[in-house]
C-alpha positions as CSV (number, residue, x, y, z in Angstrom):
1,M,-83.9,-65.7,-15.0
2,N,-82.6,-69.1,-14.5
3,V,-80.4,-67.8,-11.2
4,R,-77.9,-70.9,-11.4
5,E,-77.1,-70.8,-15.4
6,H,-75.8,-67.0,-14.3
7,T,-74.5,-67.1,-10.9
8,K,-72.1,-69.3,-8.9
9,E,-70.8,-69.3,-5.4
10,A,-66.9,-68.2,-4.9
11,N,-64.5,-67.7,-2.2
12,I,-61.8,-64.7,-2.1
13,K,-58.7,-66.5,-2.2
14,R,-56.2,-63.6,-1.4
15,V,-56.0,-59.8,-1.6
16,I,-53.3,-58.3,-4.1
17,V,-52.5,-54.3,-3.5
18,G,-50.0,-52.3,-5.4
19,R,-49.8,-49.6,-7.8
20,I,-48.9,-49.0,-11.2
21,P,-45.9,-46.4,-11.7
22,R,-46.0,-43.2,-13.7
23,G,-45.9,-44.0,-17.9
24,E,-47.1,-47.0,-17.7
25,D,-50.5,-48.1,-19.8
26,L,-52.8,-48.7,-17.1
27,L,-54.5,-52.2,-18.2
28,T,-51.3,-53.2,-19.1
29,G,-50.4,-52.6,-15.6
30,I,-53.1,-54.7,-14.1
31,K,-52.2,-57.3,-16.9
32,E,-48.3,-57.6,-15.6
33,I,-50.0,-57.7,-11.7
34,C,-52.4,-60.6,-12.5
35,K,-49.8,-62.3,-14.6
36,E,-47.0,-61.8,-12.0
37,Y,-49.2,-63.7,-9.1
38,G,-50.9,-66.0,-11.4
39,V,-54.2,-64.4,-11.1
40,K,-56.9,-65.4,-13.6
41,N,-60.2,-64.8,-12.0
42,G,-61.3,-61.9,-9.8
43,Y,-62.4,-58.4,-9.1
44,I,-60.9,-54.8,-9.2
45,T,-62.6,-53.5,-5.7
46,S,-60.7,-50.0,-5.8
47,L,-58.4,-48.2,-8.4
48,I,-58.0,-44.8,-8.1
49,G,-55.0,-42.3,-9.2
50,S,-54.5,-39.9,-12.5
51,L,-53.6,-40.4,-15.8
52,D,-52.3,-38.5,-18.7
53,T,-54.6,-39.3,-21.1
54,G,-57.7,-41.8,-21.2
55,R,-59.2,-44.2,-23.9
56,F,-62.8,-45.9,-23.3
57,I,-65.6,-47.0,-25.3
58,F,-69.5,-46.1,-24.2
59,A,-72.9,-47.6,-25.1
60,I,-75.0,-45.2,-27.7
61,P,-78.6,-45.5,-28.8
62,N,-78.4,-47.4,-32.4
63,E,-81.1,-49.4,-33.9
64,A,-79.0,-51.8,-35.7
65,G,-77.8,-53.2,-32.6
66,K,-78.9,-56.4,-31.7
67,I,-80.8,-54.9,-28.2
68,G,-80.7,-51.3,-29.7
69,F,-77.1,-50.3,-28.8
70,V,-74.1,-50.3,-29.9
71,Y,-70.9,-49.0,-28.4
72,S,-68.3,-46.2,-29.4
73,G,-65.4,-46.0,-31.4
74,N,-62.5,-45.2,-28.8
75,T,-62.6,-41.9,-26.9
76,D,-59.6,-40.3,-26.3
77,V,-59.4,-37.6,-23.5
78,E,-56.3,-35.4,-22.9
79,G,-55.4,-35.1,-19.3
80,P,-54.3,-34.5,-16.5
81,L,-57.5,-36.8,-15.3
82,E,-58.0,-37.6,-12.2
83,M,-59.1,-41.5,-11.4
84,L,-62.0,-41.0,-9.1
85,S,-63.3,-44.6,-9.2
86,G,-62.4,-47.5,-11.0
87,Q,-63.6,-51.4,-10.6
88,G,-63.3,-54.4,-12.4
89,L,-63.6,-58.1,-13.7
90,I,-60.7,-60.1,-14.2
91,G,-61.3,-63.5,-16.3
92,T,-60.0,-65.0,-19.7
93,E,-61.1,-65.4,-23.4
94,D,-62.7,-68.4,-24.4
95,T,-58.7,-68.7,-26.1
96,G,-57.1,-68.6,-22.9
97,E,-55.8,-65.0,-22.8
98,L,-56.1,-62.8,-19.6
99,S,-58.9,-60.2,-20.3
100,L,-60.1,-57.2,-17.9
101,H,-63.6,-55.4,-17.9
102,L,-62.8,-52.5,-16.3
103,H,-65.1,-49.0,-15.7
104,M,-63.9,-46.1,-14.1
105,L,-65.0,-42.1,-14.0
106,V,-62.2,-39.7,-14.6
107,S,-62.3,-35.7,-14.1
108,D,-60.3,-33.7,-16.1
109,K,-59.1,-30.1,-15.4
110,Y,-62.5,-28.1,-15.8
111,M,-64.0,-31.0,-13.1
112,R,-65.9,-32.6,-16.1
113,V,-66.7,-36.3,-15.4
114,Y,-66.2,-39.0,-18.0
115,G,-67.0,-42.5,-17.9
116,G,-66.7,-45.8,-19.2
117,H,-65.7,-49.2,-20.4
118,F,-61.7,-48.4,-20.5
119,V,-60.0,-50.5,-23.1
120,E,-56.0,-50.9,-23.5
121,G,-53.7,-48.5,-24.8
122,G,-54.0,-44.9,-24.4
123,N,-54.6,-44.9,-20.8
124,R,-50.7,-43.4,-19.6
125,V,-50.6,-43.3,-15.9
126,A,-49.7,-39.8,-14.7
127,A,-48.5,-40.0,-11.0
128,T,-49.7,-43.3,-9.9
129,A,-52.2,-45.8,-10.2
130,E,-53.0,-47.5,-6.9
131,I,-55.3,-50.7,-7.3
132,V,-56.8,-53.7,-5.0
133,I,-57.1,-57.3,-6.3
134,H,-59.5,-59.6,-4.8
135,E,-58.6,-63.2,-6.7
136,I,-61.5,-65.9,-6.3
137,E,-61.4,-69.3,-6.5
138,N,-64.4,-72.0,-7.3
139,A,-65.7,-69.5,-10.3
140,E,-64.1,-68.5,-13.4
141,Y,-65.4,-65.3,-15.4
142,I,-65.1,-66.7,-19.2
143,R,-65.2,-64.1,-22.3
144,Q,-67.4,-65.0,-25.1
145,F,-70.1,-64.3,-27.8
146,D,-73.9,-63.6,-26.3
147,E,-75.9,-64.6,-28.7
148,Q,-78.8,-62.9,-26.9
149,T,-77.4,-59.5,-26.9
150,G,-74.7,-59.5,-29.7
151,F,-72.0,-58.5,-27.4
152,R,-68.8,-60.4,-26.0
153,L,-69.4,-60.9,-22.1
154,F,-68.3,-62.7,-19.2
155,K,-70.2,-66.3,-18.4
156,I,-69.9,-67.6,-15.3
157,K,-68.3,-71.2,-15.2
């Protein structure tokens, strides 16, 4: 691996803490916080709370995939759901639009745990979603097509 091609030293510029209130879409709310504070690159260190509904995708084996798997279609789970743990990356699409890469674990009323890559729309906050964001400087996450995997991935610039 060419380490310098895939990594870059960065600094934490600032920390933003807050909550997304009941009824808001989780990912839309995170994007609103980032836009309000001008965060274009960073990471979510903590995300807990509850959801009325959850929407995510996950990896499934498939030989048609360039590296032996593809991502499922949207999977919707009805709540209430407890957000056990969430973390993610904040960057931009190669078009300049804000982009999130959010993974979470949630549990339902039977304590079954679901996890995956949460996608915008379909993640309605139940009581609250409490979040800690670290904005970074001297490095950028830019999502673009990756020839090796066939997926759109964050590249470090």
